N, C-alpha and C positions, 0 to 999 in steps of 0.2 A: 426731612427739606426734600421736594420734591421738585425735579428740573423733567424736562423732554427727556432725556437718555437716560437718566438715572434716581433714586431714591437714597437719599442718605439718609443714614439715622443717626440723632446725634445725641448725647444721652443726657440728662438732664442731671448736673452736680449742683449737690444741696448742701451748702458749708451750715456748720457744726459751732455753736459755743459752748463752751464749759467752764461756768462764773465761777469765780473764785468764791468762798465763804468771809473773805475777809481781803484787805487789798496787801499785794505782796511790794517786797523790797526786793532793788535790784542784788541784794545778795541771795534772797533765794532762787534765783536762776539757777546758780552753781549747784543746789538740791534737785530744783525741779529739772537740768539734763542726764546730773546723774540717775534719776528716778526712772528715766526714762529710758536709758541706758544698760542699767540693772535689770528693766523688764522689754528687753530684744527689741528696742523701739532704738533705731541708728539716727541722730540728727547731723545732716550732711548742711554747706552753706549757710553753716548757721553766723547771725550779725547779736549781739550783743550792746545795746547803745544804756551806758550809765545817764545817771539822772533817776527821770520816771521812767519804769523799767518798758526796755522793749527789745521782745525777743523771735526773731525769725528765723525760717529754714526749712529743712525737708527734713520729712521724717520717713525712714522706711518702717516697714515691720517684718523683721528677722524671720516673726513665724508663718505671718500671710502672703508675704513678699508681694506688699502694696504701697504706696507711696503717697503720703498728704503734706502737704504743708498747713505750715502753721505762725501765726501773729499772735503773739502773747504780749498784753501790755500789763497793768499792778490790777487787774479786775476781772478779763478772763481771758481766755485761750482761742481765738478764730483756729475753727479747722476747715482746710478745703480741700476737696478730693482734687486727686487729679488720675486720670483716668478710671479704672473699676474700682472702687476701695468699697472694700465688704461691710457690712453694715457690725459683720461680728471683729474685723479689724478697728473700725471706729470702737465697741463697746469695749473690746480687751483694752484699748488706750483709757478709754475716762474709766473704766476701772481702776487701771493701773495709778490713775491719778487722784482717785478716792480711796483707795487703800494706802499708797504710799506718800502721798502730799497733802491732800487737804479732804480729809471724811464730809466734808460739809459741802463739797462745789454739787453745782446745778445742771445739768444739760437744759438748753434750747436749740431747737433748730433757727440757722438765722432767718430773719424776713427785713426783705431790702426794697 
């Protein structure tokens, strides 16, 4: 964005979606959080709502030192970058889900 006096660079932040291969239940949220924690992803400001699954929070990749938010329901995890989310960090998170939670999950770019 350009003004009379300055040029501001606004990064384009692209959300991603990890689609589960099956519907997950509220009870699965404990396993999902444990998988993240065991693989050096810290979950903060976590909110879980019983009934149909809803899990939201901020995730810190302790290895890459990046932050992103997640919004999870029974079918997918929406991942929204906050600041500079490296592609490596996102792929590490996706790999963690594949190897430890849902080996048949798929990944797509958010199209809004």
